[in-house]
N, C-alpha and C positions, 0 to 999 in steps of 0.2 A: 416432484422438486421441478423448479422451473429450470430452463436451459442454463439461464445465468448462474444458478447454484449448483450445477454439477459440477463436480471436480474436473479438472484437466491437467494432465502432466505432460510438461514440454522437456523434451531432452535436445541436447546437442552434441553431437558426437561425429567425428569424421569416419569412425569404424561401421559399416553397413550393417554389420552381422549383429554388432552390440545394439544399434538402433533397433532391428526387427527384434531382437530377443526381448528387451524392455517392453517394446511395444505389444508383444505376444503377452508378455508376463501380466501386465497391467489389465489387459483385455480380459485375461483369465479370471480377474478378481472384479471386473465390471468398472473398471477405471478407464477413461478415454485417455488416449495418448497421441501427440504430436511430436514427430521428430525432425531436427533439422541438421543437415551434413555440416555447416559451419555457422559462424557467428553472425555473419551478414545476411545469411538467409532467415536466421531467427530474427534479429532486429527489424528486417523488413516486413516481416508479419505480425510482429507485437502490436497489438491493439495499446487504444489510451488506457491510463490506470482506471477509468472508470467502468472500462469493458472488459477487465481482467475477470476470470472466474477462479474460485477456489483451486488451489493446486501447489504445485512446486515446479522448480526448473532445476533439471539436473544436467550439469556441465562437466564435460570431460577436460581435464586439464592441459594435454597436449594435442593441438588441432592445428592445420595448416593455416595461416593467416592470423587471425585473432586468436590468443589461446584461451582457454576457459577463465584463468584468472584475469585476463587482461577484460574479457566480456564481463565477468562479475564487478570489477571495479567500475566499468562504464554504467553497468546497472545501477550501483550503489549511488553514485554520483548524479543519477537522475532519480533517487528516492523510489525505486522499484520495490513494489510492497510483498511481491513473493516470496517464501522461503527459496533459499539457493542451496542446492547439494551438490558439491563437487566429489566426481569419480576421479579416483587415482591409481597408478600402479605403485608397486612396492617403491621405487626409487623417487616418487613424487610426494610421498608423505610429508617432508618439511616444508613443500609448497603449499600441501592441503591445509597444514597447521596455520600457515601464514594468512591462509584464504578464511579459516575460521576467525582469526583476530582482526580480519577484515569485515567479518559480519556474516560468513557463511553459515547456514544454519547446522550443517553437519558434512562430514566427507566420508565416503564409502571406498574401500580399498578393495581392487582388482587382484583376485576374483572375488566376487562377493557371493554370499548365500541369497538366494531369491527371498527367503521369508525376510533376513535381515533389511534388505531394499524395501520391501513392503511395509515393514514397520516403520522405518525412517519415512518413508511417504506419506503414510498415514498421520503421523505425527505433525507433519509439515503441513498437510492439508487442514488439520484442526486448527494450527496458527495462523493459516493462510486467512481463515474464516472471520477470527477475531481481527486481523490486520485490516482485512477489506472492509469490514463493518465499521471501523473507526475511520477509515479513510472516506467512506461513503458519509459518514456523520459529520466528519470535518468538511466535506465538500458542499453538503447542506447548510452549514451555518455560514460558510464563505459567500454562498449563493444570497442567503438573508441578508447579511451584511451588504453586499452590493446592491439589494433593491432600497437601501435606506437613502434618503436626500440630504443635501449638504447640512441643512438646518438640524435634521433628526440625527445625523453623525456629530454635530456640535453638542446638542442634547444629551446625547449617548455618552460623549465623553465626561460632560458635566456630572450625570449620574453615577459613572465608573469613579468618580475623583471624590464621590460623596456628599457633592455640593447639593445643597437645598434647592428647590424651584427658584427661590426668590432671587439667590445668588445668581444661579444660570441666568436669568430673566434681565437681570441687571447687568452681567456681562455680555450679553448678547443683545442688548438693548430691546428687549420684548417684553410683552406683559405677561405676568404670570400664567393666565389664563393660555397662553398662546404656547407656553411651555409645556403646560399640562396636557394640551393638545398634541404636540409634536412627541410627548412622553407615551402618550398613551398609542400613538400610531407606529413608533417604532417597536413598542411593545408586542404590538399585532404581528407587524412585519417578523420579528424576532421568534415570534411564536413561543415568546416566555410569560410564564404566569405569575412571577414575581421577581423582584430586583434580585434577590439570589440566584435564582434559574438565569438570569439573563448575565449575571457577572460569571457564572459557571461555564456558559455559552462562550462568553468572549475569551476566557480564561483558558479552554480547548483548543483554541485556534492561534494562541499567541505562541 
């Protein structure tokens, strides 16, 4: 397994003992973990989406400065792809439920059983692999689209609208052979073997 594929668990909590115990627990089952004392430290260390590894983010609800729920909202607004797990005390359950409604993957009530935490994290890792793979596919398609020239984009628009080459040629004031050349070029740049595949690629990023 490459370094980029190895799961990484990120946790944010002001309780040093809690951070240490979680890191030790994950290490005991072969999972790498990194912990942060507050949201600012976590955000400062966060890589770009393309640099994220499979895993999960564990947020304590109550922390000095930015709370776990505030951090969750900030991450959600930025399209953060990893599953977020909320750790909460008994009195914070209503807040945790609100976090679930806002997109959190799960919440874990303190004091929690170690095996329960591990089970939830393993499920989150599986989900993160799917989400990151989808994100990588989307970025790849967007990069291919960015390689198209102005005329290729115009021909692409015509193809997606279901227009024959003759019609596209007339609208762009070009010869049919020129349209065919642009069409072949854009199909190659998009790495699409058929019009159906091309349409699926475009639909997946719209």
